VEXDREN-2710 file (C-alpha; in Angstrom, 1 decimal):
% VEXDREN-2710
k/r/px/py/pz
1/MET/21.0/10.7/33.0
2/PRO/23.7/8.6/30.5
3/GLN/24.3/9.9/26.8
4/ARG/26.1/8.9/24.1
5/GLN/27.3/11.1/21.3
6/TRP/26.6/9.9/17.3
7/VAL/29.3/12.2/15.1
8/VAL/28.1/13.3/11.5
9/GLN/30.4/13.6/8.7
10/ASP/30.4/17.5/8.3
11/ASN/28.4/20.4/9.6
12/GLN/27.0/20.7/6.4
13/ALA/25.5/17.4/6.6
14/ALA/24.4/17.8/10.3
15/THR/22.9/20.6/9.1
16/LEU/20.7/18.8/6.4
17/LEU/20.2/15.4/8.8
18/MET/18.5/17.7/11.8
19/GLY/16.2/20.0/9.4
20/ARG/14.9/23.6/9.8
21/GLY/14.7/25.2/13.1
22/ASP/16.4/20.9/14.1
23/GLU/12.3/20.0/12.8
24/HIS/13.5/16.2/12.2
25/LEU/15.2/16.2/15.5
26/LYS/12.6/17.4/17.2
27/ALA/10.6/14.5/15.4
28/LEU/13.0/11.9/16.5
29/GLU/12.7/13.2/20.5
30/ARG/8.9/12.4/20.6
31/ALA/9.1/9.7/18.5
32/LEU/11.9/8.0/19.9
33/HIS/11.4/9.2/23.7
34/VAL/15.0/10.7/24.1
35/LYS/16.4/14.4/24.1
36/LEU/18.8/15.1/21.3
37/THR/20.9/18.0/21.5
38/ALA/23.4/19.2/18.3
39/ARG/26.3/20.6/18.6
40/GLY/28.4/21.0/15.0
41/ASN/28.0/17.9/13.7
42/VAL/27.9/16.2/17.0
43/ILE/25.0/15.1/18.8
44/ALA/24.2/14.2/21.9
45/ILE/21.3/11.4/23.1
46/GLN/20.4/11.5/26.4
47/GLY/17.9/9.3/27.3
48/THR/17.6/5.0/28.5
49/GLY/20.2/2.9/27.5
50/ASP/17.8/1.4/25.1
51/ASP/15.8/4.5/24.2
52/GLN/19.7/5.7/23.2
53/ASP/20.3/2.5/21.1
54/ARG/16.9/3.2/18.6
55/ALA/18.6/6.9/18.5
56/HIS/21.9/6.0/17.7
57/LYS/21.0/3.4/14.9
58/VAL/17.7/6.0/13.3
59/LEU/20.7/8.3/13.1
60/ASP/22.8/6.3/11.3
61/LEU/20.0/5.2/8.6
62/LEU/19.7/9.0/8.0
63/GLY/23.6/9.8/7.9
64/GLU/23.6/7.0/5.0
65/TRP/21.1/8.6/3.8
66/VAL/22.7/12.2/3.7
67/TYR/26.2/10.8/2.5
68/ALA/24.1/9.3/-0.9
69/GLY/23.3/12.9/-1.5
70/GLN/19.3/12.3/-0.4
71/PRO/17.7/15.3/1.1
72/VAL/15.5/14.8/4.1
73/ARG/12.5/14.8/4.6
74/PRO/9.6/14.3/7.3
75/HIS/8.3/11.1/5.6
76/VAL/12.1/10.1/5.4
77/VAL/12.4/10.1/9.2
78/ASP/9.7/8.3/9.9
79/SER/10.7/5.4/7.9
80/ALA/13.9/4.8/9.5
81/VAL/12.2/4.5/13.0
82/ARG/9.8/2.5/11.5
83/ALA/12.9/0.8/9.7
84/VAL/14.4/0.4/13.1
85/ASP/11.4/-0.4/15.5
86/GLU/10.9/-3.5/12.8
87/GLY/14.3/-4.6/12.2
88/ALA/13.9/-3.8/8.1
89/GLU/17.4/-1.2/8.0
90/ARG/18.3/-3.7/5.5
91/GLN/14.4/-2.1/3.4
92/PHE/14.8/1.5/4.5
93/LEU/18.8/1.5/3.1
94/HIS/17.6/-0.2/-0.7
95/LEU/15.4/2.8/-1.0
96/LEU/18.4/4.8/-1.9
97/THR/19.1/2.2/-5.0
98/GLU/15.7/1.0/-6.2
99/ASN/14.8/1.5/-9.5
100/ILE/11.7/-0.8/-10.8
101/TYR/11.2/0.7/-14.3
102/THR/11.7/3.4/-16.6
103/THR/8.2/4.6/-18.5
104/THR/8.4/5.5/-22.0
105/SER/8.2/9.1/-20.4
106/GLY/11.4/8.5/-19.0
107/ARG/10.4/8.9/-15.1
108/VAL/11.6/6.2/-12.9
109/ILE/9.5/4.1/-11.0
110/ARG/10.6/3.7/-7.4
111/PRO/9.3/2.7/-4.0
112/ARG/9.7/6.0/-2.0
113/THR/8.1/4.6/1.9
114/LEU/9.6/2.1/3.8
115/GLY/6.5/0.3/3.7
116/GLN/6.9/0.3/-0.4
117/GLN/10.4/-1.4/-0.3
118/ILE/8.8/-4.2/2.1
119/TYR/6.0/-4.9/-0.9
120/VAL/9.1/-5.1/-3.8
121/ASP/11.3/-6.9/-2.0
122/ALA/7.9/-8.9/-1.2
123/MET/7.1/-9.1/-5.0
124/ARG/10.6/-10.3/-6.2
125/GLU/11.5/-12.3/-3.8
126/ARG/7.8/-14.5/-3.0
127/THR/5.5/-16.1/-5.2
128/LEU/2.0/-15.0/-4.2
129/VAL/1.7/-11.7/-2.0
130/PHE/-1.1/-9.8/-0.8
131/GLY/-0.9/-6.1/-0.9
132/VAL/-2.7/-5.1/1.9
133/GLY/-3.5/-0.8/2.1
134/PRO/-5.7/2.2/2.1
135/ALA/-5.9/4.0/-0.5
136/GLY/-2.8/6.0/-2.3
137/THR/0.1/3.6/-1.1
138/GLY/1.0/2.5/-4.4
139/LYS/-0.4/-0.8/-4.2
140/THR/-1.3/-1.1/-7.5
141/TYR/0.6/1.0/-9.2
142/LEU/4.0/-0.9/-7.8
143/ALA/2.5/-4.0/-8.9
144/MET/1.8/-2.9/-12.4
145/ALA/5.2/-2.1/-12.6
146/MET/6.8/-5.0/-10.8
147/ALA/4.5/-6.8/-13.5
148/VAL/5.5/-5.0/-16.7
149/TYR/9.8/-5.5/-15.4
150/ALA/9.0/-9.0/-15.4
151/PHE/7.2/-9.0/-18.7
152/LYS/10.5/-6.8/-20.4
153/ALA/12.6/-8.9/-18.3
154/HIS/11.4/-11.7/-20.2
155/GLU/10.8/-13.8/-16.6
156/VAL/7.1/-14.6/-18.0
157/ASP/5.2/-14.5/-21.0
158/ARG/2.5/-12.5/-20.2
159/ILE/0.3/-10.5/-18.1
160/VAL/-3.1/-11.2/-16.6
161/LEU/-4.8/-8.4/-14.7
162/THR/-8.6/-8.9/-12.9
163/ARG/-10.8/-7.1/-10.7
164/PRO/-14.6/-8.1/-9.0
165/ALA/-17.3/-6.1/-11.2
166/VAL/-19.0/-5.4/-7.8
167/GLU/-22.1/-3.1/-9.2
168/ALA/-22.6/-5.5/-12.4
169/GLY/-22.6/-8.8/-10.0
170/GLU/-24.4/-11.2/-12.5
171/LYS/-25.8/-8.5/-14.7
172/LEU/-23.3/-8.4/-16.7
173/GLY/-25.2/-9.7/-19.3
174/PHE/-28.0/-7.1/-19.2
175/LEU/-25.5/-4.3/-19.9
176/PRO/-25.7/-3.0/-24.1
177/GLY/-22.5/-3.6/-25.9
178/ALA/-19.9/-6.1/-26.0
179/LEU/-18.5/-7.9/-22.8
180/GLU/-14.8/-4.9/-23.3
181/ASP/-18.0/-2.2/-23.0
182/LYS/-20.4/-3.7/-20.1
183/VAL/-17.0/-4.1/-17.7
184/ASP/-14.8/-1.3/-18.8
185/PRO/-16.3/0.9/-15.7
186/TYR/-14.5/-1.6/-13.8
187/LEU/-10.9/-2.2/-15.4
188/ARG/-10.0/1.8/-16.7
189/PRO/-7.4/2.3/-13.8
190/LEU/-5.9/-0.7/-14.8
191/TYR/-5.9/0.5/-18.7
192/ASP/-4.5/3.8/-17.1
193/ALA/-2.0/2.5/-15.5
194/LEU/-0.6/0.3/-18.4
195/TYR/-0.4/3.3/-21.0
196/ASP/1.3/5.2/-18.5
197/LEU/4.1/2.1/-17.7
198/LEU/4.3/1.3/-21.8
199/GLY/2.3/3.4/-24.0
200/SER/-0.9/3.5/-25.1
201/GLU/0.7/1.8/-28.6
202/SER/2.6/-0.7/-27.3
203/VAL/-0.1/-1.7/-24.9
204/GLU/-2.9/-2.4/-27.7
205/LYS/0.2/-4.4/-29.8
206/TYR/0.6/-6.6/-26.4
207/ARG/-3.4/-7.4/-26.0
208/GLU/-3.8/-8.5/-29.2
209/ARG/-0.8/-10.5/-29.6
210/GLY/-2.2/-11.5/-25.8
211/ASN/1.1/-10.8/-23.9
212/ILE/-1.0/-8.1/-21.7
213/GLU/-4.7/-9.7/-20.9
214/VAL/-7.6/-7.7/-19.0
215/ALA/-10.8/-9.2/-17.6
216/PRO/-13.2/-9.8/-15.2
217/LEU/-12.6/-11.6/-12.0
218/ALA/-15.6/-14.0/-13.1
219/TYR/-14.2/-15.0/-16.1
220/MET/-10.7/-17.0/-15.0
221/ARG/-12.6/-19.9/-13.3
222/GLY/-11.6/-23.1/-15.1
223/ARG/-8.1/-21.9/-15.9
224/THR/-4.7/-22.1/-15.2
225/LEU/-2.6/-18.8/-15.3
226/SER/1.2/-20.4/-16.4
227/HIS/4.1/-18.6/-16.7
228/SER/2.6/-14.9/-16.4
229/PHE/2.2/-12.3/-13.7
230/ILE/-1.3/-12.1/-12.1
231/ILE/-2.5/-8.8/-10.3
232/LEU/-6.1/-9.1/-8.7
233/ASP/-6.8/-5.9/-7.6
234/GLU/-9.4/-4.4/-5.7
235/ALA/-9.8/-7.9/-4.2
236/GLN/-11.4/-6.5/-0.9
237/ASN/-14.7/-7.0/-3.4
238/SER/-14.3/-10.5/-4.1
239/THR/-16.0/-13.0/-2.2
240/TYR/-14.6/-15.8/-0.3
241/GLU/-15.3/-18.2/-3.3
242/GLN/-13.8/-15.7/-5.6
243/MET/-10.7/-15.6/-4.1
244/LYS/-10.2/-19.3/-3.2
245/MET/-10.7/-19.4/-7.4
246/ALA/-8.6/-17.0/-8.4
247/LEU/-6.2/-18.3/-6.2
248/THR/-6.2/-21.9/-7.0
249/ARG/-5.3/-20.1/-10.8
250/LEU/-1.7/-19.6/-10.4
251/GLY/-0.2/-22.3/-12.3
252/GLU/3.9/-22.5/-12.8
253/GLY/6.6/-20.3/-13.7
254/SER/3.9/-17.7/-12.7
255/LYS/3.1/-14.7/-9.8
256/MET/0.3/-13.6/-8.4
257/VAL/0.0/-10.4/-6.5
258/VAL/-3.5/-9.6/-4.5
259/THR/-4.1/-6.1/-3.6
260/GLY/-7.0/-4.4/-1.5
261/ASP/-8.5/-2.2/0.9
262/GLN/-10.6/-4.3/3.4
263/THR/-11.6/-0.8/4.8
264/GLN/-13.7/0.0/1.4
265/VAL/-15.9/-3.4/0.9
266/ASP/-18.9/-3.0/-1.3
267/LEU/-20.0/-6.4/-1.3
268/GLY/-23.7/-6.6/-0.3
269/ARG/-24.7/-7.7/3.3
270/GLY/-24.1/-10.8/3.8
271/GLN/-21.2/-11.8/2.0
272/ARG/-17.5/-12.6/3.1
273/SER/-14.7/-10.3/2.1
274/GLY/-11.9/-13.0/0.2
275/LEU/-9.1/-10.3/1.1
276/LYS/-9.9/-10.9/4.4
277/PHE/-10.2/-14.6/5.0
278/ALA/-7.5/-15.2/2.7
279/ALA/-5.1/-12.6/3.7
280/GLY/-5.4/-14.8/7.3
281/ILE/-5.8/-17.8/6.1
282/LEU/-2.2/-17.8/4.3
283/ARG/-0.2/-15.4/6.0
284/ASP/2.2/-18.2/7.9
285/VAL/2.2/-20.7/4.0
286/ASP/5.3/-21.1/2.2
287/GLY/5.7/-18.7/-0.5
288/VAL/3.2/-16.5/0.5
289/GLN/3.8/-12.8/2.2
290/VAL/1.0/-10.2/3.4
291/VAL/2.4/-7.0/3.6
292/ARG/0.1/-4.0/5.5
293/LEU/0.9/-0.6/4.0
294/THR/-0.2/2.3/6.3
295/ASP/-1.1/5.6/6.3
296/GLN/3.0/6.7/6.4
297/ASP/3.3/4.6/3.4
298/VAL/0.6/7.3/1.3
299/VAL/2.3/9.0/-1.5
300/ARG/-0.2/10.9/-3.1
301/HIS/-1.1/14.7/-1.9
302/PRO/0.1/14.5/2.4
303/LEU/-4.0/15.6/2.8
304/VAL/-4.7/12.2/1.9
305/ALA/-2.6/10.6/4.8
306/ARG/-5.0/13.2/7.2
307/ILE/-8.1/12.2/5.7
308/ILE/-7.5/8.0/6.1
309/GLN/-6.2/9.1/10.0
310/ALA/-9.3/11.2/10.2
311/TYR/-11.3/8.2/8.7
312/GLN/-9.1/5.4/11.1
313/ARG/-10.2/7.5/14.3
314/PHE/-14.0/8.0/13.7
315/GLU/-14.3/4.1/12.9
316/GLU/-12.4/2.9/15.7
317/GLY/-15.0/4.7/18.2
318/GLU/-12.8/8.0/18.9
319/GLY/-14.8/10.5/16.5
320/ASP/-17.7/12.8/17.5
321/THR/-20.9/11.2/16.0
322/ARG/-23.2/13.9/17.0
323/ASN/-25.1/16.9/14.8
324/GLU/-22.9/15.2/11.6
325/GLU/-25.9/15.8/9.5
326/ASN/-26.0/19.0/10.3
327/SER/-22.6/19.1/9.9
328/LEU/-23.0/20.3/6.1
END
């Protein structure tokens, strides 16, 4: 079988790239259908011509990663393979330098996976972005960080955050307290992210001035939102009609990010999820980009990705449902 050689800078860099017990090389062999043999700082690649080309490109990306002084971890290897397969090498290399925002506590917010980098690039370059994917992929938090950056850089005059209050429906008026008391449980995650990014005192100051607005989706009707960064979160729980209404609020000088997880729809029977239809209807419209994040982009506890994968297998009919009630 023909083989090619790939040369890394030195033996130390080769050790970092290959991983403990050559774990990274073994992962690449499984993903790329090649045989990789390391001798010092030289890696021999055996396989078909196309597979060798893929492997060489992936090793080039990982080499850049090592030369930049970054640790090679399993998710980095997966991202490099995905980048070559999707023609996203540029976005992969952006991960080395991308910093979105620094919080008041000094924590740097940056994308950590290829999917997140593609998402961030889309938010920077497009007027309307759909961020669709499972829990833990950073859909909302990265959008919030981009919104805060845009506001601080004077690219927009205000940030508008909204969510559908599904469980409350039309019954908000019967709940005790003022409007904020009624919808607070549905909007609290947005406030938590704002406090983390800006600090509670700054958030309250900007809210009083009207620079930050957090409100349920139903209260967006009839408005035009200009010079704003708008985030519609949990959009899978917006109806078809609500989504159409929200998207047409977009005014001059504004950006909108719509986030949601199509596997966690809480709408009543017979109601159509606005996210599913909008992402399909608008995917080819100029100025719009749909970014689909996957379990490979989960940045919470590693178990979260495995939980998502297990549910996906079950929902695709691969799971064994026998005696599931007796298993608890």
